[in-house]
C-alpha positions in Angstrom: 13.5 113.9 52.1 10.4 112.7 49.6 9.9 115.3 46.9 6.2 115.2 46.7 5.4 117.8 43.3 1.8 118.0 41.6 0.4 116.6 38.0 -0.6 119.7 36.5 -3.0 120.0 33.2 -5.7 123.2 33.5 -3.9 126.3 34.0 -7.0 127.4 34.7 -6.3 125.5 37.9 -2.7 126.1 38.7 -2.8 129.0 41.1 -5.3 127.2 43.8 -3.3 124.5 43.2 0.2 125.9 44.0 -1.0 126.8 47.7 -1.1 123.3 48.7 2.4 122.2 50.3 4.6 121.0 46.5 7.8 120.6 45.1 7.6 122.0 42.4 4.9 119.9 39.1 6.6 116.6 38.4 4.7 115.9 36.0 2.2 119.1 33.7 0.6 117.2 30.8 -0.2 119.5 27.8 -2.8 117.7 26.1 -5.4 119.9 28.2 -4.3 123.5 26.5 -4.5 121.3 23.3 -7.7 119.9 23.4 -9.2 123.0 25.3 -7.2 125.9 24.3 -5.3 125.8 20.6 -8.8 122.7 19.4 -6.2 122.1 16.0 -3.9 119.4 15.1 -0.7 120.8 14.7 0.1 119.5 11.1 -3.5 121.1 9.8 -1.9 124.2 11.0 1.6 124.2 9.6 -0.2 122.4 6.4 -3.1 124.6 6.4 -3.5 125.6 2.5 -3.2 121.5 1.3 -6.3 121.3 3.9 -9.4 119.8 1.5 -12.0 119.3 3.7 -14.6 123.4 3.8 -15.7 122.7 6.9 -12.3 122.1 8.5 -11.0 125.5 6.9 -13.8 127.4 8.3 -13.4 126.0 11.8 -9.6 126.5 11.9 -10.4 129.7 10.5 -12.9 130.8 12.9 -10.5 129.7 15.4 -7.4 131.7 14.3 -9.0 134.6 12.7 -6.8 137.2 14.2 -3.9 135.0 13.0 -2.6 135.2 9.6 0.5 132.9 10.6 -1.5 129.7 11.1 1.6 128.8 12.9 1.5 131.0 15.7 -1.5 130.5 16.6 -0.4 127.3 17.8 2.6 128.6 19.7 1.4 131.4 21.4 -1.7 129.3 22.7 1.1 126.6 23.8 3.3 128.9 25.2 0.6 131.1 27.2 -1.1 127.9 29.5 2.3 126.5 29.6 3.8 130.1 31.2 0.6 130.4 33.6 1.4 127.2 35.1 4.9 128.2 35.0 4.3 131.3 36.8 1.7 129.5 39.5 4.6 127.4 40.9 7.8 129.0 40.0 10.4 129.2 41.4 9.4 125.5 41.6 10.7 123.2 38.8 8.0 122.7 36.6 8.2 119.1 35.0 6.4 119.5 31.0 5.5 116.9 29.1 6.0 117.2 25.6 2.4 116.0 23.8 1.7 112.1 24.4 -2.3 111.6 22.9 -2.5 108.6 20.6 -3.8 108.4 17.0 -6.8 107.8 18.2 -7.0 111.0 20.1 -4.8 113.3 17.8 -7.4 112.0 15.1 -10.2 113.8 17.1 -8.4 117.5 16.7 -10.4 120.1 14.0 -8.1 118.8 10.9 -6.6 115.5 12.6 -8.1 113.0 10.9 -5.8 113.5 7.0 -3.1 113.4 9.1 -3.0 110.4 11.2 -2.8 106.7 10.6 -5.9 104.4 11.7 -4.5 102.0 14.3 -5.2 98.2 15.8 -3.5 99.3 19.1 -2.4 102.9 19.4 -0.9 102.5 22.7 1.2 100.5 21.6 1.7 102.8 18.0 2.3 105.6 17.5 3.2 107.7 20.0 5.5 109.8 22.0 9.2 110.1 21.0 8.5 107.5 17.4 6.4 110.9 16.8 8.6 114.1 16.6 12.0 113.2 14.7 9.2 110.6 11.6 8.3 113.5 9.1 4.4 112.4 9.6 4.9 114.5 12.7 8.3 116.6 12.5 7.2 120.1 11.7 3.9 119.5 14.9 7.5 118.9 17.3 9.1 121.9 15.8 5.5 124.2 17.2 6.1 122.8 20.6 9.9 123.0 20.5 8.8 126.9 20.0 6.3 127.3 22.6 8.7 125.6 25.0 11.3 128.6 24.0 9.7 130.8 24.1 7.8 130.1 27.6 12.0 129.9 28.7 13.8 132.0 27.0 11.3 134.9 26.1 8.8 134.9 29.3 12.0 134.0 31.5 10.5 130.9 33.1 13.3 128.8 32.9 11.7 126.5 35.7 9.9 124.8 33.1 12.1 121.4 32.6 11.3 119.3 29.6 10.2 115.6 29.4 9.4 112.6 26.3 7.7 110.1 26.8 7.6 106.5 25.6 11.0 106.7 24.3 11.8 103.0 23.3 15.0 103.2 21.9 18.5 104.7 22.8 18.9 105.8 19.1 15.6 107.4 19.3 16.3 109.5 22.2 19.1 110.6 20.6 16.9 111.3 17.4 14.7 113.6 19.9 17.7 115.1 22.0 19.0 116.0 18.4 16.2 117.6 16.8 14.9 119.8 20.0 18.8 121.2 19.6 18.2 121.9 15.8 14.6 123.5 17.2 16.2 125.6 20.2 16.2 123.7 22.6 19.6 122.6 23.1 20.3 120.6 26.4 21.9 122.5 29.5 21.1 126.1 27.4 19.8 129.4 30.1 20.0 125.4 31.6 17.3 123.4 30.0 17.3 119.9 31.2 15.1 117.5 29.4 14.4 114.4 31.1 13.3 110.6 30.0 10.4 109.3 31.2 10.7 106.2 32.3 7.1 103.9 31.3 9.2 101.2 29.4 10.8 97.5 30.0 13.8 99.6 28.3 13.7 101.9 29.8 15.0 100.5 32.9 17.1 97.8 31.8 18.9 100.2 29.5 18.7 103.0 32.0 22.8 104.3 32.4 22.6 104.2 28.3 19.3 106.3 28.9 21.2 108.2 31.4 24.0 109.5 29.2 21.4 111.3 26.8 18.5 112.6 29.2 18.6 114.3 32.1 
């Protein structure tokens, strides 16, 4: 009765992995795609015209020269990577976790240092759900949502479900789900399900309350 689902993140390995006995992908991490295929901090693309460092600007231009719209580069690249994994396992569920880099990891992306605070303990800091609605990252999260909308609605991979990481409070969950709807990802529409990752004590202690917001 137990569903055995894989953890995946590298699109190049997706079709090979799909031949193992499986019930789909229980955790698809998008960090690998962002690090290897995109390489650029999403806010550096949103605020490309405000960047100060000449070397950073040049690096971004080199990677995105065929994209006059820098934001579209992020959306397309992320959508492509997710779609390959979704295709490999279709029609089985592929649960895609929205970005869960820590601040020090985000800072290592091209253009990242300008947009990330320095933290004593990034593991417990500005990460997961708390980033998504914060003014420092909200527009970056918009790009993530647009990529997922493209995968599900334009490419047709409705087997993709979304998961929110590191959601500390029920109120935080409500804010994120509302923001996703604002960016075109409405729970229940086109069979969209939104999960929450159970990784913090509050997720378990308040499970019934979290279950009212998430699938």
